[in-house]
C-alpha positions as CSV (number, residue, x, y, z in Angstrom):
1,M,11.8,31.8,4.0
2,A,10.5,31.0,0.7
3,G,8.6,28.1,0.3
4,A,9.5,25.3,-2.5
5,K,7.0,23.4,-4.2
6,I,7.8,20.1,-5.3
7,E,5.4,17.5,-7.4
8,Y,6.3,13.9,-7.7
9,Q,4.9,12.0,-10.1
10,M,5.1,8.3,-9.8
11,S,3.2,5.7,-12.3
12,K,1.0,3.1,-10.3
13,S,3.5,0.4,-11.0
14,Q,6.4,2.4,-9.6
15,I,3.6,3.1,-6.4
16,E,3.3,-0.7,-6.1
17,D,6.8,-1.3,-6.1
18,K,7.6,1.5,-3.6
19,A,4.8,0.3,-1.3
20,R,5.8,-3.5,-1.8
21,S,9.4,-2.6,-0.9
22,M,8.2,-1.2,2.4
23,G,6.4,-4.3,3.3
24,M,2.8,-3.7,1.8
25,V,1.0,-7.0,0.9
26,Y,-2.7,-7.5,-0.5
27,P,-5.0,-9.4,2.0
28,D,-5.4,-12.2,-0.6
29,E,-1.5,-12.9,0.1
30,V,-1.7,-13.4,3.3
31,K,-2.7,-16.7,5.0
32,V,-5.9,-16.4,7.3
33,I,-5.5,-17.4,10.9
34,N,-9.0,-16.8,12.2
35,E,-11.7,-17.3,9.6
36,K,-14.3,-15.0,11.3
37,D,-12.0,-11.7,10.6
38,K,-11.5,-12.7,7.2
39,G,-14.4,-10.4,5.5
40,V,-14.3,-7.0,4.8
41,N,-14.9,-4.4,7.4
42,K,-18.2,-2.5,6.7
């Protein structure tokens, strides 16, 4: 069986639109419930 090479090219805005349609949100858009968990994991 022969393999097929498929390349997808999307702009950054298209990627963001797709991710948002699947439920992605930025951390600064989400209400923080527990203040101590608000920091960035290091």
